[in-house]
C-alpha positions in Angstrom: 5.0 97.9 -166.0 2.4 100.1 -167.7 -0.3 102.0 -165.9 -3.3 100.0 -164.7 -6.1 100.1 -167.2 -9.3 101.7 -166.0 -11.3 99.3 -168.2 -12.0 96.1 -166.4 -12.2 93.5 -169.1 -12.2 90.5 -166.8 -14.1 90.0 -163.5 -13.0 91.9 -160.4 -12.9 89.9 -157.2 -13.8 86.6 -158.7 -14.1 83.8 -156.2 -11.4 81.2 -156.0 -13.6 78.2 -155.0 -15.0 75.8 -157.5 -18.6 75.8 -158.7 -19.8 73.1 -156.4 -18.4 74.9 -153.3 -21.0 77.6 -153.8 -23.8 75.2 -152.9 -22.3 73.8 -149.7 -21.2 76.3 -147.0 -19.2 73.6 -145.2 -17.3 72.8 -148.4 -16.6 76.5 -148.8 -15.1 76.7 -145.4 -13.0 73.6 -146.0 -11.8 75.0 -149.3 -10.8 78.3 -147.7 -9.1 76.8 -144.8 -7.2 74.1 -146.7 -5.8 76.8 -149.0 -4.3 78.5 -145.9 -3.1 75.3 -144.1 -3.2 72.5 -146.7 -1.8 69.6 -144.8 -3.2 70.0 -141.3 -6.6 71.3 -142.2 -7.1 68.8 -145.0 -6.3 66.0 -142.7 -8.6 67.2 -140.0 -11.6 67.7 -142.2 -11.1 64.6 -144.3 -11.2 62.5 -141.1 -14.7 63.9 -140.3 -16.3 63.1 -143.6 -17.8 59.6 -144.0 -18.2 57.9 -147.4 -21.9 58.6 -147.1 -21.2 62.4 -146.7 -18.9 62.4 -149.7 -21.4 60.6 -151.9 -24.3 62.9 -151.0 -22.1 66.0 -151.5 -20.9 64.7 -154.9 -24.5 64.0 -156.0 -25.7 67.4 -154.9 -22.9 69.2 -156.6 -23.4 67.3 -159.9 -27.1 68.2 -159.8 -26.8 71.9 -158.9 -23.6 73.0 -160.7 -25.2 73.0 -164.2 -27.6 75.7 -162.9 -24.7 78.2 -163.1 -24.6 77.8 -166.8 -28.3 78.3 -167.4 -27.9 82.0 -168.1 -25.2 81.3 -170.7 -27.2 78.7 -172.6 -28.2 80.9 -175.6 -24.8 82.2 -176.2 -23.2 78.8 -175.8 -25.6 77.3 -178.5 -24.9 80.3 -180.8 -21.1 79.8 -180.4 -21.3 76.1 -181.1 -23.5 76.5 -184.2 -21.6 79.4 -185.7 -18.1 78.4 -184.8 -17.2 82.0 -184.3 -15.4 83.7 -181.4 -17.3 85.8 -178.9 -17.9 89.4 -179.9 -19.2 92.5 -178.1 -23.0 92.7 -178.2 -22.9 96.5 -178.4 -21.1 99.6 -177.3 -20.6 101.1 -174.9 -21.3 98.1 -172.7 -19.0 96.9 -169.9 -17.5 97.4 -166.5 -15.4 100.5 -165.8 -13.1 101.6 -163.0 -14.4 104.5 -160.9 -12.4 106.6 -158.4 -13.2 104.1 -155.7 -14.5 100.9 -157.3 -16.2 99.7 -160.5 -19.3 100.5 -162.4 -21.2 98.5 -165.0 -23.2 100.3 -167.7 -25.0 99.6 -170.9 -25.8 102.4 -173.3 -25.7 100.7 -176.6 -29.0 101.9 -178.0 -29.1 105.4 -179.6 -31.5 107.0 -177.0 -29.4 105.6 -174.1 -26.2 106.7 -175.7 -27.4 110.2 -176.2 -28.6 110.4 -172.6 -25.2 109.1 -171.5 -23.4 111.8 -173.5 -25.6 114.5 -172.0 -24.9 113.2 -168.5 -21.1 113.3 -169.3 -21.5 116.8 -170.9 -20.1 115.9 -174.3 -21.4 115.5 -177.9 -20.0 112.1 -178.9 -23.3 111.2 -180.5 -22.5 113.7 -183.3 -19.1 112.0 -184.0 -19.4 109.8 -187.0 -17.4 107.1 -185.2 -20.2 106.9 -182.6 -23.2 108.0 -184.5 -24.9 104.6 -184.8 -24.9 101.2 -183.0 -22.9 99.7 -185.8 -20.3 102.5 -185.8 -19.9 102.4 -182.1 -19.4 98.7 -182.2 -16.7 99.1 -184.9 -14.9 101.7 -182.8 -15.7 100.0 -179.5 -12.1 100.1 -178.2 -11.8 103.9 -178.8 -15.2 104.6 -177.2 -14.4 102.4 -174.2 -11.1 104.1 -173.6 -12.7 107.6 -173.8 -15.5 106.6 -171.5 -13.1 105.0 -169.0 -10.9 108.1 -168.9 -13.9 110.1 -167.7 -15.6 107.5 -165.4 -12.4 107.0 -163.4 -12.5 110.6 -162.2 -15.5 110.3 -159.9 -16.8 107.9 -157.3 -19.2 105.1 -157.9 -21.8 106.9 -155.8 -21.5 110.0 -157.9 -21.9 108.1 -161.1 -24.8 106.1 -159.7 -26.6 109.3 -158.9 -25.8 111.0 -162.2 -26.7 108.0 -164.4 -29.9 107.3 -162.4 -31.0 110.9 -163.1 -30.1 110.5 -166.8 -32.0 107.1 -167.0 -28.9 105.2 -168.2 -28.8 101.5 -167.5 -26.0 100.9 -164.9 -25.1 99.2 -161.7 -22.3 99.6 -159.1 -20.1 96.5 -158.9 -20.4 95.3 -155.3 -17.5 94.1 -153.2 -18.0 91.1 -150.8 -18.3 93.6 -148.0 -21.0 95.5 -149.8 -22.9 92.2 -150.3 -23.0 91.5 -146.6 -24.6 94.8 -145.9 -26.8 95.2 -149.0 -30.4 96.1 -148.0 -32.0 93.9 -150.7 -29.8 90.9 -149.9 -30.7 91.2 -146.2 -34.4 91.7 -146.9 -34.5 88.5 -149.0 -32.5 86.5 -146.5 -29.9 85.6 -149.1 -27.2 85.7 -146.6 -27.5 84.4 -143.0 -25.0 84.1 -140.3 -24.0 80.8 -138.7 -21.8 79.7 -135.8 -19.4 76.8 -136.0 -17.4 75.6 -133.1 -13.8 76.5 -133.5 -14.5 78.8 -136.5 -16.9 81.4 -135.0 -19.6 83.4 -136.7 -19.5 83.4 -140.5 -21.8 84.2 -143.4 -23.6 81.4 -145.3 -25.5 81.7 -148.6 -29.1 80.4 -148.3 -29.7 78.0 -151.2 -33.4 77.2 -151.6 -34.1 73.5 -151.1 -30.9 72.7 -149.2 -30.7 72.2 -145.5 -29.0 74.9 -143.5 -25.8 74.0 -141.7 -27.7 74.6 -138.4 -30.1 71.8 -139.4 -27.5 69.3 -140.2 -24.6 70.5 -138.1 -21.0 70.7 -139.1 -18.9 67.7 -137.9 -16.4 68.3 -135.1 -12.8 67.3 -135.8 -12.5 63.6 -135.6 -16.3 63.1 -135.0 -16.6 60.4 -137.7 -13.2 58.8 -137.3 -14.7 55.6 -135.9 -17.3 55.3 -138.6 -14.8 55.9 -141.3 -12.2 53.5 -140.0 -14.9 50.9 -139.4 -16.0 51.2 -143.0 -12.4 50.6 -144.0 -12.3 47.3 -142.0 -10.5 48.4 -138.8 -11.6 46.4 -135.7 -12.7 48.3 -132.6 -9.5 47.2 -130.8 -7.3 48.8 -133.5 -9.4 52.0 -133.5 -9.0 52.2 -129.7 -5.3 51.8 -130.0 -5.1 54.6 -132.6 -7.0 56.9 -130.3 -5.0 56.0 -127.2 -1.7 56.7 -129.2 -3.0 60.1 -130.3 -3.0 59.1 -134.0 -6.7 60.1 -134.2 -8.9 62.4 -132.2 
């Protein structure tokens, strides 16, 4: 296999849950656990969700999931009307591997690109391949590879300090651990901590307008067995028999 590319052209640490999971902490936990123990955990949680729960969850997911596309609306319309494939908006723009993580930067305008070059200690801005926004875009792959070879030599913190001093638009790419300890995230209350019986303390994203899991409470295993089975037409005597035999909790 070839060497790992320092240019991250995808998305590092993308989540594996689906869009709707992001709006329901209980669903996120179910999704995570069932991937680890598909049969047992799926069965346990499924027995605790009544048809009413599932209906409300589905309606909420359908209503909120489109919000994730709001920031992509303009580009989506442009693509649909032009029929063209997506192209780079400028160069250098992207996410690059550092010595210990990733860094996102945007220096596509001439003043920004010159300041970036000065911070890097080179004279790329005098190279005809990179002398204008159009030229840099034409030679985007070359410029990105050159930039990547330099950025990978220092830590994210070092580049953050240098690029801040040079006034170049940039941002460190946070890991999930960084997110939990981020000063701004904690100041805004974006992440809070909850406690669930059997699962312990875990982080929960606070979504405005949605009840917290503490307000609604997560169901215990088998808590809604009787309601579910009753909805399915099982008489009380049959439900009691199932419980006594150990088939349900």
